[in-house]
C-alpha positions as CSV (number, residue, x, y, z in Angstrom):
1,M,0.0,0.0,0.0
2,Y,1.3,3.4,-1.0
3,R,0.2,6.7,0.5
4,Q,1.5,10.2,0.9
5,L,3.4,10.6,4.2
6,G,4.0,14.4,4.0
7,T,4.9,17.3,1.9
8,V,8.5,17.9,0.9
9,T,9.8,21.5,0.4
10,H,13.3,22.6,-0.7
11,R,14.3,26.1,0.2
12,G,17.8,27.4,-0.4
13,A,20.1,29.0,-2.9
14,E,22.0,28.1,-6.0
15,A,25.0,29.9,-7.5
16,S,27.3,29.2,-10.4
17,L,30.4,30.8,-11.8
18,S,32.2,30.2,-15.1
19,G,35.0,31.8,-16.9
20,S,38.5,31.7,-18.2
21,P,40.8,33.1,-15.5
22,L,44.0,32.2,-17.4
23,E,44.9,31.7,-21.1
24,G,43.8,28.2,-22.1
25,V,41.9,27.5,-18.8
26,S,38.1,27.2,-18.7
27,M,36.3,26.7,-15.4
28,V,32.8,26.3,-14.2
29,A,31.6,25.8,-10.6
30,G,28.2,25.5,-9.0
31,L,26.9,25.3,-5.5
32,V,23.5,24.3,-4.2
33,W,22.6,25.0,-0.6
34,L,19.2,23.5,0.5
35,R,17.1,23.3,3.6
36,P,15.0,20.3,2.6
37,R,12.1,19.5,4.9
38,V,9.1,17.2,5.2
39,T,6.0,18.4,6.9
40,G,2.6,16.7,7.6
41,Q,0.8,14.5,10.0
42,A,3.4,11.7,9.9
43,V,6.1,14.1,10.9
44,D,3.9,15.6,13.6
45,D,3.1,12.1,15.0
46,G,6.9,11.2,15.0
47,R,6.4,8.3,12.5
48,I,8.9,9.9,10.1
49,G,11.6,12.5,10.4
50,A,11.6,16.1,9.2
51,R,14.4,15.6,6.6
52,P,13.7,13.8,3.3
53,I,15.6,10.7,2.3
54,G,18.7,11.2,0.1
55,R,18.7,15.0,0.1
56,T,21.9,16.8,1.0
57,P,22.0,20.4,2.4
58,L,25.2,21.2,0.3
59,F,26.3,20.1,-3.1
60,V,29.3,21.6,-4.9
61,D,30.3,20.7,-8.5
62,A,33.4,22.2,-10.2
63,S,35.2,21.5,-13.5
64,A,38.3,22.9,-15.2
65,D,39.8,22.3,-18.6
66,Y,43.3,23.3,-19.6
67,R,44.4,23.5,-23.3
68,I,48.1,23.0,-23.3
69,P,50.0,25.6,-25.3
70,G,52.1,24.1,-28.1
71,L,50.1,20.8,-28.2
72,T,47.3,21.7,-30.6
73,G,44.2,19.8,-29.9
74,F,45.3,18.4,-26.5
75,S,43.7,19.3,-23.2
76,I,43.5,17.9,-19.7
77,D,40.5,18.3,-17.3
78,A,39.4,17.8,-13.7
79,H,35.9,17.4,-12.3
80,A,35.2,17.5,-8.5
81,T,32.0,17.1,-6.6
82,Y,31.2,17.3,-2.9
83,E,28.0,16.2,-1.2
84,A,27.4,16.8,2.5
85,R,25.9,14.2,4.8
86,R,22.6,12.8,3.6
87,T,19.6,11.4,5.4
88,A,19.4,7.7,4.7
89,N,16.0,6.6,6.2
90,A,12.6,7.9,6.8
91,A,13.0,8.0,10.5
92,N,16.1,10.2,10.1
93,T,18.1,7.8,12.4
94,A,20.6,6.9,9.7
95,A,22.8,9.1,7.5
96,L,25.4,8.7,4.8
97,P,28.6,10.5,5.4
98,A,29.8,13.5,3.3
99,R,32.0,12.6,0.3
100,A,34.1,14.2,-2.3
101,I,34.8,12.6,-5.7
102,L,37.6,13.6,-8.2
103,D,37.7,12.7,-11.9
104,L,40.6,13.4,-14.2
105,G,40.8,13.2,-17.9
106,A,42.6,14.1,-21.2
107,R,41.3,14.8,-24.7
108,Y,42.9,15.0,-28.1
109,R,41.0,16.6,-30.9
110,S,42.3,15.7,-34.4
111,H,41.2,14.4,-37.8
112,V,41.2,11.0,-39.3
113,G,41.3,11.9,-42.9
114,K,38.7,14.7,-43.1
115,V,36.7,13.4,-40.2
116,P,36.9,15.4,-36.9
117,T,37.9,12.9,-34.2
118,L,38.1,13.1,-30.4
119,L,40.2,10.7,-28.3
120,R,39.2,10.7,-24.6
121,L,40.8,9.1,-21.6
122,Q,39.2,9.4,-18.2
123,V,39.9,8.2,-14.6
124,R,36.7,8.5,-12.6
125,N,36.6,8.5,-8.8
126,V,40.4,8.7,-8.7
127,A,40.7,8.2,-5.0
128,D,38.4,5.1,-5.2
129,T,36.1,6.7,-2.6
130,F,33.7,4.2,-1.1
131,G,30.1,5.2,-0.6
132,W,26.4,4.6,-1.1
133,R,23.7,6.4,-2.9
134,V,20.2,6.4,-1.4
135,S,17.0,6.8,-3.4
136,G,14.0,8.7,-2.2
137,G,12.3,5.4,-1.4
138,G,15.2,4.4,0.9
139,G,16.9,1.9,-1.5
140,Y,20.7,1.8,-1.6
141,T,23.2,1.4,-4.5
142,L,26.9,1.2,-4.3
143,L,28.9,4.3,-5.5
144,P,31.0,3.1,-8.5
145,G,34.7,2.7,-7.5
146,R,37.7,3.9,-9.5
147,R,37.4,3.2,-13.2
148,V,39.2,4.1,-16.4
149,T,37.5,4.7,-19.7
150,A,38.8,5.4,-23.2
151,S,36.7,6.4,-26.1
152,V,37.0,7.6,-29.7
153,T,34.3,9.8,-31.1
154,A,34.0,10.7,-34.8
155,D,31.8,13.4,-36.3
156,F,30.6,12.2,-39.7
């Protein structure tokens, strides 16, 4: 049986910044600060907590790309995310700890004949950070560990 247990509201602020602070460097960063809350009879009765499952009060996402002078078509990049502690169950008695994830990569733009081609190498979750993701329904999935991917993309 499914039924509504309360009303979820998200109040907060979001900010982003992008630009090119140095020659060849492109950056973008965003921050979301929330005060997620659940209200309703179930909260008032103490059957569920006032914080919704899986919501974090702070999320930061930042990326940078550097085009290396003298190496035409070659760039390196970094992507970092931070998520504050998250509520992990409806009673608000369990939480997942804060975590930071770093991804690093490299790109090489070229041509194969007359076809524009992109070679991409990425290392995701460089520090092999262990963690869980929690869904709104309270289900858990394992955060993917360190992994390396390589790809070739052609624009026909």
